[in-house]
N, C-alpha and C positions, 0 to 999 in steps of 0.2 A: 317214713318220716311223718311226724304229726303236723297237721295244719296249725298255723298260729291262731290263737284266739284273740280277737280284738276286744279290748276293754273300752267301751265308748266313753266312760267317765274319765279314764286316764288320758285318752287322746284329746278329748274336749278341754281338759285342764291344761294339757301341753299346748294346744292351740291358743288358749287364752294367755298363757305365759309368753308365748311368742309374740302375740299382739301387743302385750305390755312392753316387751323388750323393743319392739319396733318403735313405739312411741318414745320410749326413753332414749333410744339411739338417735332419733331425730332431734329431740330437745337437747341432748348432750352435744351433738355436733353443732347445733346452733350456738349454744353457750360457749363452748370451747373455741369455736371459730371466731366468734365475736370478741372474746377476751384476748385471743392470740393476735387478732388483727389490731385491736386497740393498743396492745403492748408494742407491736411493731410500728404502728403509726406514731405512737407517743415517743418511741425511741428515735425515729427519724426526725420528729419535731424537736426532741431534746437536743439532737445534734445541731439543729439550726439555732436553738437558743444558746447553746454553748458557743457557736460561732459569733453570735451577737454579743455575748459577754466578753469575747476577745476584742470586740470592737470598742468596748469600754477602755481597754488599755491603749488601743490605737487612738482613742479620742484625745489622749494627752499629746499625741504627735500630730493628729489631724483634727483640729477643733471644729471643722465644718460638719462633722457627722453629728446628727441629732440622736443622742443616745436614748432618750425617752421614746421617741417614735420607733426606733429600731427594736427596742425591748417590747413595746406594745405589739408591733408586727410579729415578732417572734412568738409571743404568747398566743396570739390569734392563730398563727400557723401551727402551733402545737395542738391547740384545741381542734381545729378543723382537720388537721392531719390524723389525729387519733380517732376522730369521728368517722372520717371517710374510710380509713383503714379498718376500723371496727365493723363498719357496715359491709365492706367487701369480705372481710373474714367471716362475718356472720352468714353471708350468702354462700360462701364456699363451704362453711361448716354445715349449713342447712342442706346443701346438695349432697355432701358426703353422708350426713346422718340419714337423709331420706333414702339414699341408695342402700345403706345398711338396713334401714327399716323395711325397704321393699323386699330384701332377701328374707327377712324374718316373716313378713306377711306371706310371701310365696311358700315358705316351708309350712306355715300354719294352714294355708289353703290346701296344700298337698295332703297334709295329715287329715284334714276334714273331708277331703275328697275320697281318700282311701277308706275312711270310716263310713261314708255314705255308700260307697261301692260294696263294702262288706255287708251293710244292712240290706241293700238291694239283693245281693246274692243269697243272704239268709232268708229273706222274704220269698224269693223265687223257689228256694228248696222246700219251704214250708207249704207252699200252695200247690 
């Protein structure tokens, strides 16, 4: 069985591609997590706004409810809910993306370590 020949250029290019993939995975996780969190937070706040709009019809039966104040409060709740959920989603996405990025970096380091080992063995045989 023939020994495998290591191509240093190919392995180095592979490691660079893995490092780029690690960066993209981290950023992608951050963006997707933030967007998903904001959508979920906005959906929850939209539910609150919908409940407030139902109060408008209840206002006909119960005039003591201040509709303008309830609407303003619902809008603020929607904004803050979407912001808070977006930040939480971004943190979770960053965690997930950095974990995936860590796996890519580990694979790149393994490939570079094998390349370095092959170079050391070749240099030892030559001397």
